[in-house]
N, C-alpha and C positions, 0 to 999 in steps of 0.2 A: 282427465285422462283419457289413452285412445282406448280403453274398454268401457268406457260410458254408454259411447252411444254406436250402433252400427248403422245401413244403408243396405236395402237389397232393392237393385234395380234390377227389376222383373221382367220386365219383356223389350225389344227394339221397336216390338208393330206402335203404328202411331197413327193417327188420322190424320196427319198431314207430315208433309216432307220439306221441312223451310230448309231453306239456302245454306243456314248458319247451324243448322244440327250437330252437334257433334258425333253424335251416333250416326248419322246418317241414318236417321231412323225416318219408316213411312209405311204406306198399310201393306203394302207387302213384304215388309220386312219377318223373316223367321229363326234371327236370331235369340232363343231364349234357355232357360235354366228348367227342366224341367219340372213340373208341379211337384212331383211328390218329395223330389229333394228342396223345393223352398218349404214346403211343408214341414221335414225336420229341420229347415234351419229355423223357418220361424218359432219353432217350439222349444229349439234349444235357447234362440236366443230369448225366447220368454223366460222361461226358467232361469238363466241364469242371474245371480244374485247382484251384481256388480253392471249389467245394462242397463242402462235408466229409460232410454230412447231408441223406438227402434220407426225409421224411414224408409218409406216407398217411393219411388222412383222410375220410372222408363225412360225411352219408349213413353205412351199411355195408360196409366196404371188403371185409368177408370174403364176401359175399351173392355175388358175384363170386370164387369164389377162383383159377378159375383163371387169370385175366386177372390180379389181385394177384401170383399165383406169377411170371407171364409177366415183370413190368414189374421182381419183383424179382432175378431171373435175366438182365436186361439190366443191373442195375446191377453183380451180383456180380465181371465180370471187372474193375472200376474198382475195387472195395474203397473203396468209400463204406460210412458207415454207414447204414442202415435202420432207422427208429421207423414204429408203428403204434396207431392210435387204432382200439377196438371197443368195442363193448358187451357183447362176450363170450356170445352167442347160441350160437355153437358148443361151448361149453364143454357143453350139454349132450347131444354127442357123444362118447363115451371115444376113437373113431377119429380124429375128427376132430381132438380135440386133441392125440392123440400125432402124426397126419400133421403137424400148421401147427407144434408145435413141434418139430419135426427138421427141418421145412424152414427154419423162421426160424432155426433155429441156424447152419443151412449157408450161408446166405442173407445171412449177416450182418445179421441184427435187433438191435441192440441196445439197442431199448425197445420194450415195449409199455404200451399207458396202455389199462385200462378204465375205461368211463364206463358208473357205474353207482349208484343209486342209487332213495328211492322214488320217481321217475316210470318208472324205468327197469323197476321191477322188477313191473307189468302185464304186461312185454312180455318179461322172462328172468327164469324162475328162480335165485336166488340159490344152486341146488346147480349150476347150470352155471359160476355165477362161480365158488363153490367150490372144483369141479372144476378150472378152469385155476389156480388159485393153488395148489394140491395140488402140481399136475402141474410146474409152473415151476420147485418145486423140483430136480428134475432136469436143469435148464438155468441154472444160476447165473450167467453170461454175459449173460443176456435180463435186462435191467433191468425189473421191471414194478411200475407204480403203479394207485392206484385213484382218481379223478376224480368227485367227488360232487358234484353244484348240490344247494343246498339253499333250504329258505325257513323263517320263524318255527315254520311248522305241523307243516314235513316235513324234520327234520335229521338223517335217516334213520340213526338210532343203533339201532334194532332190525335194521339189516340186518346192519351190524358183528356183531351178535350172534351172527345168523346165518348170518356166512362164519368164526364162528367163531375156530379157531388156526389155521386157514387162511392168514389177514390177517398171521403173524406174517412180519415181515422184508419187506412191501410197505408203498410209501409210500402214505399215501392224505393226501389233499387235499379237502378240504371249503370248495365258494368258496361266495359266493352268491346268487342268481341277479342276471340280466340281464333290464329288459325288453324283448328282443328276439324276432325269432319269433313263433313258437307263443306264449310266455308274454303278449306284450302282452294278448290275448286270455283264455288260458285260465285265468292264475295271479291270484289276489287280490292286486292290487297291494300291497296294507297287508300283505302276509305276509313281503315282500319286505326283506331286513336294508338300512338306508341306513344306514352309518356317518358319511360324509362331508358337507359342503356348499359349496357354493361360495363361502363366504367363510374358507374354511380352505383358505389358497394352500398351503401343504405338503402340500395333496391333488391339485393342480392341475397334477402332471406325467405324460407318456406313458410306459408303464413298456418302450415298445421298438418296435422294428421286425422280422416277417420274413414275406419276401414270400412271397405266396400263390396260388396258382393255383387259382380257383376254379370249382367245376361251372357255375357260370351265365356262364364266358367271361375276367370282368373276373378283373385282376390286381391284388391287396389288398396292404397294405405292412405289414398285421400279420396277428394270427389271431384279433383278438378278436371276439365274435358281434356288439359292433356295426358295426364296419365293413362288414360285409356290406349294411347299411343304407343304409350313406351313398354319395356319390356320386366320391368319393374312389379313381381308378381309376390304374393304371399302367399300361395299358394303350392304345398308339396304332395298333397293326395288329396282324392277325390273325396274321403270322408276325415277332413282333418278336422277336428274340434278348434272350438273358436278361444279355446283357452292357447292352442299352439299359434292359430293365428297372432293373437296378439304377443306372444310370445317371441313370435319371428319377425313384428312391426321394432320391440322394443329393443330385437338384438341386432338386427342386420346393420352392418359393419355401415354400409352405403348409406343408409338410414338416417343413421347415428350419425356421420360427417357430415351430412345435410343442414339435423338440426345440428351440431353444434360450430359449424364453418361456414356454413351457408353457401350457395353456390359457386360463391368466390372463389375457393378453393379447387372447383374442377372448372372453371374458368381461367384461371392466372394456373395451369398446368396445361392447358390448349394452349394460352398467348406464349409462354413458353418454348413450346414444340409447334409453332406455327403451325397449331392445329385448330385454329375457329373456323374459317374455312371450309376444311374439310367436316366437320362436325355441322356446319350447314349453322353455324349460331348467329341470330340477327344480332347487329349492332341495338338496333332500338327495340321496344316490345311492349305490349300493353300492358303483360301481363308477366310475372315472374314464372310461372307455371310453364310459358310459353316455351321459356327456356329450358325447363326441368324436363320438358321437351324432345324436346332439341337433342341434348345431352344424352338422354339415354332412349331413345326409338328403338336402338339394335342393340343385340345381344356384340357385337365388335365394339360398339361404341364403351358399353358397360365394361367387357372384358379390357378394354385401353386402359382403364384405370384400375386394375387390380393391383398390381407390383408398387402402386403411388397407396394404394389403399393398405394395402401390406402392409409397408413400411410407416406407415401413421399409426397402425394397429402397433404395432415394438413401438414405436418411441410414445405413444400414449395413451395407452389401454391395459398392454399387458404388464401383469402383476405379478 
């Protein structure tokens, strides 16, 4: 269910400024939520009986490790599972690797995902990632995985060779680039894999939801990089209770139609009215999330569907 996992995107600041970054993070980025607010959120989530997993991502969350550890210590008494996402820059220090793994083990971190590929490699040495993967063997309870964003010209195969036998037992996922954030201007769009098209009905369904408290202050219904460029937000007010956020996710008509009908419902409306080009909908795409991003990246686009959504409501939902 949507209320069992929550993700907090702490900060946009990062040690790297990768060409493909969906958040356009960099060492100079300053977009973030206030620490007191984050502490309040984490305390609320830790006390919530339905939440089972609390995830932290960025930016680069290990840049302010003192604060990250403080948040994990808030959670510990409530025995929630914690998952972390990092670019692994801290693997350059043997002392930090030992310290961080020891803390993660004692603070109930159950999963650590390292984001590393050819786009990260100019900023983080592969030897740093290798050290992390080698040292994680001492902590088999922590599930370690490697996520790699790839394009046709940068499949990162040599990265795997450099990591050598340190990756044995590590879950490795290569995923196609999505044209969002920095990738829109820095990545040659011809190099992005496109496996699907808008006439393929089987590829037009949403993969699911996962509530994300983003560093820009908004609350989003999923963790896809594309969602952060849309106007789909679950936030009504600053001090919004988590239960209200879940209620918004479950009752929002737009999200209900996406769950029930898939994106085909919206695309059919655009096709019938010759609006596909006006909405800048790509015919071929690497992920359905990019279609979602194109459909709802402005309030005007969302408003366009309101009359159709209202009709859908009265025909299918109202009792």
